[in-house]
Z-matrix of the N, CA and C atoms (Angstrom, degrees):
N
C 1 1.430
C 2 1.642 1 103.98
N 3 1.300 2 116.25 1 132.81
C 4 1.421 3 119.11 2 -177.79
C 5 1.552 4 114.07 3 -73.59
N 6 1.270 5 117.75 4 164.86
C 7 1.413 6 119.68 5 179.17
C 8 1.463 7 113.30 6 -63.70
N 9 1.253 8 122.55 7 -34.89
C 10 1.430 9 130.73 8 173.78
C 11 1.444 10 112.92 9 -55.65
N 12 1.337 11 114.37 10 -52.44
C 13 1.472 12 128.33 11 -178.00
C 14 1.552 13 112.37 12 -64.06
N 15 1.389 14 116.35 13 -39.77
C 16 1.367 15 126.37 14 170.09
C 17 1.493 16 114.73 15 -57.81
N 18 1.390 17 118.44 16 -50.46
C 19 1.322 18 124.37 17 171.99
C 20 1.524 19 117.70 18 -53.04
N 21 1.344 20 111.29 19 -50.44
C 22 1.436 21 120.77 20 174.48
C 23 1.484 22 114.81 21 -58.56
N 24 1.323 23 122.02 22 -42.05
C 25 1.415 24 130.54 23 176.36
C 26 1.536 25 106.50 24 -62.84
N 27 1.268 26 121.22 25 -51.06
C 28 1.488 27 122.97 26 179.01
C 29 1.624 28 108.65 27 -58.35
N 30 1.358 29 116.52 28 -42.82
C 31 1.405 30 120.03 29 -170.23
C 32 1.480 31 107.38 30 -68.90
N 33 1.412 32 117.51 31 -37.20
C 34 1.518 33 127.26 32 179.20
C 35 1.467 34 103.83 33 -62.46
N 36 1.279 35 120.39 34 -53.62
C 37 1.397 36 120.98 35 -178.86
C 38 1.551 37 117.74 36 -58.83
N 39 1.347 38 109.32 37 -37.68
C 40 1.472 39 115.96 38 -176.59
C 41 1.631 40 107.33 39 -66.99
N 42 1.396 41 113.71 40 -47.88
C 43 1.465 42 123.46 41 175.32
C 44 1.536 43 110.70 42 -51.05
N 45 1.339 44 113.04 43 -51.78
C 46 1.396 45 118.45 44 -177.28
C 47 1.559 46 113.77 45 -65.27
N 48 1.289 47 119.48 46 -29.98
C 49 1.473 48 124.48 47 175.92
C 50 1.478 49 105.93 48 -73.81
N 51 1.248 50 120.93 49 -47.69
C 52 1.431 51 123.16 50 178.77
C 53 1.479 52 116.18 51 -55.10
N 54 1.368 53 118.12 52 -50.86
C 55 1.348 54 126.98 53 178.90
C 56 1.518 55 112.50 54 -63.76
N 57 1.321 56 115.73 55 -35.44
C 58 1.456 57 120.77 56 174.73
C 59 1.529 58 113.93 57 -60.92
N 60 1.421 59 110.23 58 -44.49
C 61 1.433 60 116.53 59 -178.06
C 62 1.537 61 107.14 60 -65.56
N 63 1.328 62 117.99 61 -48.32
C 64 1.500 63 121.49 62 -177.10
C 65 1.592 64 112.93 63 -59.72
N 66 1.314 65 113.71 64 -35.80
C 67 1.464 66 115.74 65 179.67
C 68 1.481 67 110.19 66 -71.79
N 69 1.308 68 116.63 67 -31.71
C 70 1.510 69 121.78 68 179.75
C 71 1.570 70 107.37 69 -76.22
N 72 1.247 71 116.24 70 -46.34
C 73 1.548 72 120.46 71 -171.34
C 74 1.603 73 111.80 72 -79.18
N 75 1.243 74 111.23 73 -41.29
C 76 1.568 75 119.76 74 -173.28
C 77 1.587 76 107.47 75 -81.92
N 78 1.360 77 114.37 76 -58.98
C 79 1.471 78 124.09 77 -166.34
C 80 1.523 79 109.29 78 -93.29
N 81 1.373 80 117.49 79 -13.33
C 82 1.562 81 121.52 80 -175.38
C 83 1.467 82 116.22 81 51.97
N 84 1.352 83 111.61 82 41.07
C 85 1.516 84 120.46 83 179.04
C 86 1.575 85 105.40 84 -69.39
N 87 1.410 86 114.30 85 138.59
C 88 1.457 87 118.18 86 171.07
C 89 1.541 88 111.90 87 -57.74
N 90 1.440 89 106.62 88 150.44
C 91 1.476 90 117.07 89 -173.16
C 92 1.583 91 110.07 90 -58.70
N 93 1.392 92 119.33 91 -41.18
C 94 1.492 93 116.28 92 -176.51
C 95 1.462 94 110.23 93 -72.92
N 96 1.288 95 126.40 94 -31.30
C 97 1.442 96 126.78 95 175.78
C 98 1.640 97 107.41 96 -70.69
N 99 1.282 98 114.60 97 -46.64
C 100 1.452 99 125.09 98 -179.45
C 101 1.577 100 108.66 99 -53.60
N 102 1.302 101 116.42 100 -52.34
C 103 1.509 102 121.41 101 178.81
C 104 1.521 103 108.71 102 -63.48
N 105 1.387 104 119.52 103 -40.48
C 106 1.523 105 118.21 104 176.17
C 107 1.517 106 113.84 105 -58.66
N 108 1.342 107 110.72 106 -41.31
C 109 1.514 108 116.22 107 179.20
C 110 1.435 109 111.53 108 -70.18
N 111 1.404 110 119.01 109 -24.51
C 112 1.414 111 119.08 110 179.46
C 113 1.481 112 110.89 111 -79.58
N 114 1.324 113 119.21 112 -30.56
C 115 1.466 114 124.90 113 172.00
C 116 1.516 115 111.38 114 -65.85
N 117 1.346 116 116.26 115 -45.01
C 118 1.440 117 120.35 116 173.32
C 119 1.457 118 112.90 117 -64.01
N 120 1.313 119 120.05 118 -39.14
C 121 1.568 120 119.59 119 174.37
C 122 1.466 121 111.74 120 -64.32
N 123 1.323 122 121.13 121 -40.00
C 124 1.411 123 121.04 122 -179.81
C 125 1.576 124 109.21 123 -67.95
N 126 1.239 125 118.92 124 -44.66
C 127 1.438 126 123.81 125 174.63
C 128 1.511 127 112.77 126 -56.26
N 129 1.356 128 117.32 127 -46.54
C 130 1.502 129 120.37 128 -177.51
C 131 1.584 130 106.51 129 -70.28
N 132 1.249 131 118.60 130 -43.11
C 133 1.405 132 118.22 131 177.53
C 134 1.497 133 115.77 132 -60.66
N 135 1.279 134 117.97 133 -46.89
C 136 1.414 135 125.15 134 172.52
C 137 1.495 136 115.83 135 -56.36
N 138 1.320 137 119.52 136 -48.11
C 139 1.340 138 124.28 137 172.35
C 140 1.522 139 116.16 138 -59.90
N 141 1.409 140 114.06 139 -42.95
C 142 1.408 141 119.07 140 172.49
C 143 1.464 142 112.42 141 -62.11
N 144 1.251 143 128.65 142 -44.77
C 145 1.430 144 131.97 143 169.95
C 146 1.465 145 110.24 144 -48.83
N 147 1.318 146 122.09 145 -58.96
C 148 1.336 147 128.46 146 176.05
C 149 1.598 148 113.47 147 -46.60
N 150 1.322 149 115.38 148 -52.84
C 151 1.390 150 118.93 149 179.96
C 152 1.444 151 111.54 150 -64.79
N 153 1.315 152 127.19 151 -45.10
C 154 1.341 153 130.06 152 178.28
C 155 1.553 154 115.27 153 -57.89
N 156 1.440 155 112.61 154 -41.02
C 157 1.413 156 113.78 155 177.96
C 158 1.493 157 109.51 156 -67.40
N 159 1.223 158 121.15 157 -40.39
C 160 1.507 159 125.19 158 177.90
C 161 1.511 160 110.28 159 -59.59
N 162 1.324 161 111.10 160 -48.61
C 163 1.576 162 114.94 161 -176.43
C 164 1.577 163 108.27 162 -63.94
N 165 1.345 164 116.29 163 -46.92
C 166 1.494 165 117.51 164 178.86
C 167 1.511 166 113.22 165 -60.67
N 168 1.273 167 112.69 166 -41.44
C 169 1.491 168 118.46 167 175.04
C 170 1.533 169 114.03 168 -54.17
N 171 1.359 170 111.34 169 -50.08
C 172 1.508 171 120.86 170 179.74
C 173 1.498 172 110.52 171 -64.46
N 174 1.341 173 115.31 172 -45.37
C 175 1.534 174 113.07 173 -178.20
C 176 1.509 175 108.79 174 -74.30
N 177 1.303 176 124.07 175 -26.42
C 178 1.469 177 120.83 176 177.78
C 179 1.557 178 110.53 177 -66.37
N 180 1.304 179 117.15 178 -30.62
C 181 1.413 180 119.75 179 177.67
C 182 1.573 181 112.30 180 -82.55
N 183 1.312 182 118.09 181 -44.54
C 184 1.494 183 123.81 182 -176.01
C 185 1.517 184 112.46 183 -82.48
N 186 1.290 185 119.88 184 -38.01
C 187 1.394 186 123.40 185 -176.22
C 188 1.539 187 110.32 186 -141.79
N 189 1.358 188 117.73 187 80.68
C 190 1.531 189 122.29 188 -173.44
C 191 1.531 190 104.36 189 -74.84
N 192 1.401 191 106.38 190 154.37
C 193 1.543 192 110.66 191 175.96
C 194 1.429 193 116.04 192 -58.34
N 195 1.313 194 118.99 193 -23.76
C 196 1.466 195 123.98 194 176.53
C 197 1.466 196 112.16 195 -55.96
N 198 1.279 197 119.98 196 -30.81
C 199 1.507 198 125.18 197 -169.72
C 200 1.615 199 109.82 198 -93.73
N 201 1.317 200 114.09 199 -9.10
C 202 1.477 201 115.17 200 176.30
C 203 1.444 202 107.98 201 161.74
N 204 1.292 203 115.45 202 98.70
C 205 1.521 204 119.89 203 -176.61
C 206 1.581 205 113.57 204 -66.11
N 207 1.243 206 115.95 205 -47.50
C 208 1.540 207 121.08 206 -179.66
C 209 1.595 208 111.71 207 -65.78
N 210 1.384 209 113.90 208 -48.08
C 211 1.423 210 114.52 209 173.92
C 212 1.501 211 115.00 210 -53.02
N 213 1.360 212 117.08 211 -46.77
C 214 1.446 213 125.34 212 -175.48
C 215 1.610 214 107.57 213 -66.41
N 216 1.314 215 116.20 214 -48.69
C 217 1.460 216 118.16 215 -178.24
C 218 1.544 217 112.08 216 -64.87
N 219 1.288 218 113.71 217 -37.02
C 220 1.513 219 116.23 218 176.23
C 221 1.548 220 111.43 219 -64.34
N 222 1.294 221 118.19 220 -47.06
C 223 1.468 222 120.18 221 177.68
C 224 1.526 223 114.77 222 -61.63
N 225 1.330 224 113.21 223 -41.16
C 226 1.443 225 126.12 224 -179.21
C 227 1.559 226 109.08 225 -59.45
N 228 1.468 227 112.52 226 -47.99
C 229 1.433 228 119.78 227 -177.04
C 230 1.505 229 112.10 228 -67.25
N 231 1.370 230 118.48 229 -42.04
C 232 1.421 231 125.25 230 -176.02
C 233 1.631 232 103.16 231 -67.42
N 234 1.213 233 118.66 232 -46.80
C 235 1.438 234 118.26 233 179.38
C 236 1.561 235 118.70 234 -55.57
N 237 1.397 236 107.80 235 -47.09
C 238 1.456 237 118.60 236 177.66
C 239 1.470 238 112.92 237 -64.82
N 240 1.334 239 116.11 238 -39.09
C 241 1.461 240 121.48 239 -178.88
C 242 1.601 241 106.65 240 -66.90
N 243 1.315 242 117.62 241 -44.27
C 244 1.496 243 117.06 242 176.44
C 245 1.507 244 109.81 243 -59.76
N 246 1.345 245 115.10 244 -48.40
C 247 1.524 246 113.96 245 -175.11
C 248 1.585 247 111.26 246 -64.03
N 249 1.271 248 121.34 247 -41.10
C 250 1.417 249 126.00 248 179.53
C 251 1.436 250 109.36 249 -65.29
N 252 1.277 251 123.73 250 -35.58
C 253 1.424 252 131.80 251 179.39
C 254 1.643 253 105.85 252 -65.47
N 255 1.305 254 112.83 253 -49.25
C 256 1.619 255 115.90 254 -177.69
C 257 1.528 256 103.15 255 -63.11
N 258 1.337 257 116.52 256 -53.84
C 259 1.508 258 120.13 257 -170.05
C 260 1.529 259 108.05 258 -57.71
N 261 1.412 260 122.27 259 -40.67
C 262 1.446 261 125.10 260 -176.71
C 263 1.545 262 106.59 261 -67.65
N 264 1.260 263 120.92 262 -38.17
C 265 1.408 264 126.85 263 -179.69
C 266 1.546 265 112.31 264 -66.59
N 267 1.298 266 113.60 265 -41.74
C 268 1.566 267 121.86 266 -179.96
C 269 1.600 268 102.17 267 -67.38
N 270 1.269 269 120.16 268 -47.31
C 271 1.577 270 123.15 269 177.08
C 272 1.436 271 113.30 270 -59.82
N 273 1.287 272 113.23 271 -37.29
C 274 1.525 273 116.25 272 177.68
C 275 1.542 274 108.38 273 -64.53
N 276 1.249 275 116.18 274 -56.38
C 277 1.437 276 121.68 275 176.17
C 278 1.493 277 114.49 276 -49.27
N 279 1.325 278 118.96 277 -43.04
C 280 1.420 279 124.42 278 178.74
C 281 1.613 280 108.99 279 -60.96
N 282 1.313 281 109.25 280 -42.32
C 283 1.487 282 117.47 281 -176.93
C 284 1.438 283 113.04 282 -67.24
N 285 1.269 284 119.53 283 -43.09
C 286 1.487 285 117.69 284 -179.38
C 287 1.499 286 115.48 285 -82.52
N 288 1.429 287 114.65 286 -18.37
C 289 1.472 288 119.34 287 179.79
C 290 1.528 289 113.30 288 -88.04
N 291 1.345 290 117.64 289 -37.01
C 292 1.443 291 123.43 290 -173.62
C 293 1.493 292 120.13 291 -101.46
N 294 1.296 293 110.32 292 -26.81
C 295 1.459 294 117.18 293 -176.22
C 296 1.507 295 111.96 294 -108.91
N 297 1.269 296 116.26 295 127.21
C 298 1.460 297 116.93 296 -176.21
C 299 1.486 298 119.81 297 -87.67
N 300 1.305 299 114.99 298 72.65
C 301 1.368 300 118.67 299 174.45
C 302 1.613 301 109.57 300 -141.31
N 303 1.355 302 109.54 301 54.38
C 304 1.428 303 122.27 302 178.42
C 305 1.531 304 113.86 303 -63.36
N 306 1.343 305 114.45 304 -34.16
C 307 1.502 306 115.42 305 173.45
C 308 1.507 307 117.33 306 -60.69
N 309 1.330 308 115.95 307 -38.49
C 310 1.459 309 123.11 308 -179.78
C 311 1.529 310 107.86 309 -75.32
N 312 1.240 311 118.22 310 -38.58
C 313 1.464 312 117.38 311 175.17
C 314 1.506 313 112.22 312 -59.99
N 315 1.446 314 117.82 313 -51.54
C 316 1.376 315 127.84 314 174.46
C 317 1.583 316 108.14 315 -46.52
N 318 1.290 317 114.56 316 -54.42
C 319 1.350 318 122.69 317 -174.99
C 320 1.576 319 116.17 318 -60.08
N 321 1.357 320 110.86 319 -42.80
C 322 1.522 321 118.00 320 -168.75
C 323 1.586 322 107.15 321 -97.43
N 324 1.317 323 120.48 322 -19.15
C 325 1.372 324 119.30 323 -168.27
C 326 1.581 325 107.79 324 -92.21
N 327 1.333 326 112.86 325 72.68
C 328 1.437 327 118.79 326 -176.88
C 329 1.526 328 106.00 327 -97.85
N 330 1.466 329 117.16 328 177.76
C 331 1.451 330 120.75 329 171.84
C 332 1.450 331 111.32 330 -58.22
N 333 1.311 332 122.47 331 -40.89
C 334 1.436 333 123.50 332 178.98
C 335 1.486 334 112.25 333 -64.55
N 336 1.293 335 121.20 334 -37.27
C 337 1.393 336 125.20 335 173.03
C 338 1.488 337 113.38 336 -62.68
N 339 1.291 338 114.36 337 -41.15
C 340 1.517 339 116.25 338 179.45
C 341 1.514 340 110.44 339 -68.66
N 342 1.333 341 119.67 340 -43.55
C 343 1.390 342 121.16 341 170.52
C 344 1.570 343 117.51 342 -54.86
N 345 1.257 344 111.83 343 -45.29
C 346 1.415 345 119.49 344 171.90
C 347 1.486 346 115.48 345 -54.71
N 348 1.336 347 115.15 346 -48.72
C 349 1.450 348 124.31 347 173.39
C 350 1.393 349 115.51 348 -58.18
N 351 1.306 350 119.88 349 -46.65
C 352 1.426 351 121.18 350 -177.55
C 353 1.546 352 107.74 351 -71.93
N 354 1.290 353 117.11 352 -39.07
C 355 1.512 354 117.29 353 179.02
C 356 1.511 355 112.64 354 -64.69
N 357 1.391 356 117.63 355 -41.39
C 358 1.385 357 119.20 356 176.23
C 359 1.537 358 112.49 357 -61.74
N 360 1.339 359 117.72 358 -37.69
C 361 1.446 360 120.92 359 178.17
C 362 1.491 361 110.14 360 -63.01
N 363 1.350 362 118.51 361 -48.56
C 364 1.461 363 122.49 362 177.13
C 365 1.510 364 110.19 363 -58.18
N 366 1.321 365 119.07 364 -49.40
C 367 1.385 366 121.07 365 -179.37
C 368 1.549 367 111.59 366 -62.06
N 369 1.298 368 121.53 367 -43.63
C 370 1.457 369 125.76 368 173.40
C 371 1.566 370 112.25 369 -55.16
N 372 1.298 371 118.34 370 -47.66
C 373 1.374 372 121.92 371 -171.46
C 374 1.679 373 102.84 372 -72.40
N 375 1.236 374 116.21 373 -44.18
C 376 1.606 375 112.19 374 179.16
C 377 1.595 376 108.67 375 -67.46
N 378 1.253 377 122.92 376 -31.20
C 379 1.515 378 118.25 377 179.29
C 380 1.531 379 107.53 378 -73.77
N 381 1.335 380 116.68 379 -38.18
C 382 1.445 381 120.01 380 178.06
C 383 1.556 382 112.16 381 -61.48
N 384 1.296 383 118.72 382 -37.21
C 385 1.423 384 122.08 383 -177.91
C 386 1.575 385 109.16 384 -80.60
N 387 1.329 386 116.85 385 -29.30
C 388 1.460 387 116.91 386 178.38
C 389 1.551 388 107.07 387 -75.35
N 390 1.346 389 115.97 388 -36.90
C 391 1.411 390 119.63 389 176.81
C 392 1.595 391 110.51 390 -62.83
N 393 1.211 392 116.70 391 -41.92
C 394 1.434 393 119.40 392 176.71
C 395 1.526 394 114.22 393 -64.60
N 396 1.271 395 116.63 394 -43.09
C 397 1.458 396 125.03 395 175.54
C 398 1.543 397 109.77 396 -62.48
N 399 1.251 398 118.56 397 -43.67
C 400 1.479 399 120.30 398 174.63
C 401 1.404 400 115.10 399 -63.35
N 402 1.256 401 119.87 400 -36.94
C 403 1.466 402 125.72 401 -177.02
C 404 1.535 403 105.32 402 -72.55
N 405 1.339 404 117.21 403 -46.72
C 406 1.441 405 125.71 404 -179.45
C 407 1.573 406 108.32 405 -57.08
N 408 1.346 407 117.10 406 -45.22
C 409 1.458 408 125.08 407 -176.72
C 410 1.599 409 108.91 408 -68.11
N 411 1.295 410 112.57 409 -42.89
C 412 1.447 411 117.14 410 179.95
C 413 1.562 412 108.50 411 -64.21
N 414 1.315 413 121.80 412 -41.88
C 415 1.462 414 122.66 413 179.39
C 416 1.495 415 108.71 414 -67.17
N 417 1.356 416 122.60 415 -39.44
C 418 1.431 417 122.51 416 178.16
C 419 1.554 418 109.29 417 -61.96
N 420 1.305 419 116.39 418 -41.02
C 421 1.480 420 125.22 419 -176.61
C 422 1.514 421 106.46 420 -61.96
N 423 1.322 422 114.91 421 -47.15
C 424 1.532 423 116.98 422 179.93
C 425 1.541 424 111.04 423 -65.96
N 426 1.268 425 116.89 424 -39.28
C 427 1.521 426 119.08 425 -177.55
C 428 1.584 427 103.92 426 -67.55
N 429 1.278 428 123.69 427 -43.75
C 430 1.378 429 122.71 428 176.63
C 431 1.471 430 116.20 429 -61.34
N 432 1.343 431 116.43 430 -42.66
C 433 1.463 432 122.39 431 178.14
C 434 1.562 433 109.58 432 -64.23
N 435 1.342 434 116.86 433 -40.53
C 436 1.497 435 118.33 434 178.38
C 437 1.519 436 109.44 435 -68.82
N 438 1.295 437 119.68 436 -40.09
C 439 1.552 438 123.15 437 176.27
C 440 1.471 439 108.04 438 -63.82
N 441 1.329 440 126.29 439 -40.39
C 442 1.360 441 125.50 440 -178.53
C 443 1.592 442 111.11 441 -69.82
N 444 1.441 443 111.58 442 -39.73
C 445 1.452 444 111.31 443 173.94
C 446 1.505 445 119.65 444 -66.68
N 447 1.447 446 114.84 445 -33.45
C 448 1.474 447 119.69 446 168.33
C 449 1.506 448 113.25 447 -64.74
N 450 1.251 449 118.39 448 -41.81
C 451 1.443 450 121.17 449 176.11
C 452 1.591 451 108.53 450 -59.19
N 453 1.210 452 117.88 451 -47.60
C 454 1.460 453 121.22 452 -179.21
C 455 1.490 454 107.75 453 -63.78
N 456 1.142 455 125.89 454 -38.89
C 457 1.506 456 130.79 455 174.28
C 458 1.471 457 111.08 456 -57.54
N 459 1.286 458 111.34 457 -52.26
C 460 1.559 459 120.31 458 -177.75
C 461 1.485 460 106.97 459 -59.81
N 462 1.293 461 116.70 460 -44.15
C 463 1.510 462 122.40 461 -171.81
C 464 1.605 463 105.02 462 -66.39
N 465 1.401 464 117.24 463 -45.71
C 466 1.462 465 118.16 464 174.35
C 467 1.521 466 113.73 465 -58.85
N 468 1.378 467 114.39 466 -43.91
C 469 1.504 468 119.76 467 177.94
C 470 1.470 469 108.01 468 -49.71
N 471 1.435 470 118.43 469 -56.25
C 472 1.441 471 127.46 470 -170.64
C 473 1.467 472 105.70 471 -59.38
N 474 1.397 473 119.85 472 -43.59
C 475 1.455 474 121.44 473 -171.34
C 476 1.586 475 109.04 474 -69.76
N 477 1.349 476 110.93 475 -36.29
C 478 1.505 477 114.37 476 177.33
C 479 1.563 478 111.82 477 -69.89
N 480 1.314 479 115.61 478 -38.21
C 481 1.453 480 113.88 479 173.70
C 482 1.461 481 116.76 480 -64.74
N 483 1.332 482 118.97 481 -34.46
C 484 1.459 483 127.22 482 175.50
C 485 1.547 484 106.87 483 -60.16
N 486 1.342 485 111.96 484 -48.42
C 487 1.607 486 116.08 485 -176.91
C 488 1.519 487 109.19 486 -64.94
N 489 1.375 488 117.53 487 -38.21
C 490 1.458 489 119.65 488 177.11
C 491 1.528 490 112.24 489 -64.13
N 492 1.379 491 115.86 490 -44.78
C 493 1.445 492 115.15 491 179.18
C 494 1.451 493 117.21 492 -66.40
N 495 1.455 494 116.01 493 -26.87
C 496 1.483 495 115.75 494 177.06
C 497 1.533 496 108.92 495 -70.53
N 498 1.322 497 120.07 496 -24.22
C 499 1.386 498 121.92 497 -178.90
C 500 1.546 499 114.38 498 -85.33
N 501 1.287 500 116.77 499 -14.66
C 502 1.430 501 126.01 500 -173.45
C 503 1.607 502 106.20 501 -77.44
N 504 1.308 503 121.41 502 125.62
C 505 1.415 504 120.79 503 -177.24
C 506 1.438 505 114.97 504 -70.61
N 507 1.301 506 117.06 505 -27.65
C 508 1.550 507 115.75 506 175.49
C 509 1.510 508 108.11 507 -67.09
N 510 1.342 509 115.91 508 -44.71
C 511 1.514 510 118.44 509 174.75
C 512 1.444 511 113.83 510 -51.13
N 513 1.299 512 117.23 511 -48.43
C 514 1.465 513 122.95 512 -176.56
C 515 1.578 514 107.03 513 -67.24
N 516 1.285 515 119.66 514 -42.03
C 517 1.525 516 120.89 515 -179.76
C 518 1.555 517 109.73 516 -60.96
N 519 1.364 518 118.42 517 -46.39
C 520 1.403 519 125.15 518 174.82
C 521 1.406 520 112.34 519 -59.97
N 522 1.341 521 118.60 520 -47.87
C 523 1.479 522 121.96 521 179.98
C 524 1.631 523 111.66 522 -61.34
N 525 1.357 524 115.63 523 -36.58
C 526 1.392 525 116.42 524 -176.08
C 527 1.541 526 108.93 525 -75.73
N 528 1.351 527 114.84 526 -36.42
C 529 1.519 528 116.25 527 172.17
C 530 1.527 529 114.94 528 -59.26
N 531 1.320 530 110.87 529 -48.71
C 532 1.556 531 116.43 530 177.55
C 533 1.470 532 113.72 531 -58.19
N 534 1.308 533 117.90 532 -33.50
C 535 1.479 534 117.75 533 -179.57
C 536 1.510 535 112.41 534 -88.56
N 537 1.323 536 120.17 535 5.15
C 538 1.396 537 127.69 536 176.71
C 539 1.517 538 112.02 537 57.51
N 540 1.166 539 118.43 538 38.39
C 541 1.476 540 124.02 539 175.63
C 542 1.484 541 109.36 540 -96.28
N 543 1.319 542 112.00 541 132.22
C 544 1.523 543 113.29 542 177.26
C 545 1.538 544 104.48 543 -117.01
N 546 1.291 545 113.66 544 138.19
C 547 1.457 546 119.13 545 175.44
C 548 1.578 547 109.05 546 -110.23
N 549 1.246 548 114.21 547 135.26
C 550 1.506 549 116.56 548 178.32
C 551 1.458 550 102.60 549 -109.00
N 552 1.244 551 118.71 550 135.30
C 553 1.530 552 116.23 551 179.47
C 554 1.544 553 99.43 552 -118.68
N 555 1.321 554 110.35 553 134.12
C 556 1.478 555 121.01 554 177.35
C 557 1.508 556 110.29 555 -108.03
N 558 1.207 557 113.94 556 139.35
C 559 1.645 558 119.71 557 171.46
C 560 1.378 559 112.62 558 -95.24
């Protein structure tokens, strides 16, 4: 498992743990329902992570940031907003159809809760896209720094080889013959 996937898995487990705690502490949801919601959360977050990785990989190949940052970010944000909206609607339908806590949903699902949910989706999508752009930019910066370092090393190696060749007597002799210079030595 790559370092990036390990970080994502740890983050998913952390988020699932935090949400499980809040559902228990704030909403006082029964343990069996809370654990079921935790499994659903982990599944949805894992599926979302997989979808975003594939989407970003596809967009990195077809529409790299170098060809238009704002166009790419706009498209990326729109796609991720649509995806997260669809997933949240599916999870909501699962919640009200399969889990018997309709009273809690009716009590908590107010207009304010809807606005907070939509706002948190938008904020999460924007943060996710900014994080991806930051990571992408950092990787490009590292690649460019490594390339510049390699070019500097090559330049130094070529300069060193040129200096060595200038001190080599065979090089000097061949160079003198090519330049048609004749030296006469007098005793």
